[in-house]
N, C-alpha and C positions, 0 to 999 in steps of 0.2 A: 191395276193401280196406275193412274196417270201422274207423271212427274212434271212439275212446272219447269220451263227452261231456265237456265242459269241467268242471273242478272247480266245486263249489258257489260261487256268488258271482261267478264270472267270466263275462263276456258270451260268448254263442255266436258262433263265427266266422261272418262274413258269407259267403254263397255268392257265387261269381263270377258276374257278369252275363254271360249267354250272348249271343252275337251282336255284342259290341263288338270290332271288328277293331282290331289294333294301329295301323293307319293312322288310324282314327277318334280314338283316344286321342291320337296325336301331333298331329293337326290341332287338337284341342280344347286341348291344352297350348300349341301355338304361338299360337293365337288369344288365349288368356288372357295369355300373355307379351306379345304385341304390344299388347294393350289396356292392360296395365300400363305399357308404355313410353310410351304416348300421354298418360297422366295427368300433370297438372301437379304439381310439387312444392310443397307448402304453404309459405307464407311463414314460418310459425313454424319449420318444419324447416330452411329455408335460414338463418334467423337463428341457430339452434343450431349449424349447420355452420360458420357464419362465426365463432362464438365459439371454436371448436376450433382455428382456424388462427391 
C-alpha cells in the first residue's frame, strides 16, 4: 500500500519503532507512573490547594 506524502509544511509521520513489544511499553508506563507517585508535592502547590478549600 503506497501512502501519499504529507502536504507541504506538515511534518512527515514518524515510523513505528520495530522491536518494542507491548509488554515493554506497559512496563515503561508503569515505571514512570510509579516514579511520579513517589515524588513529593511542592509546598507552593499544597498552599494553593489549601486556599481552594
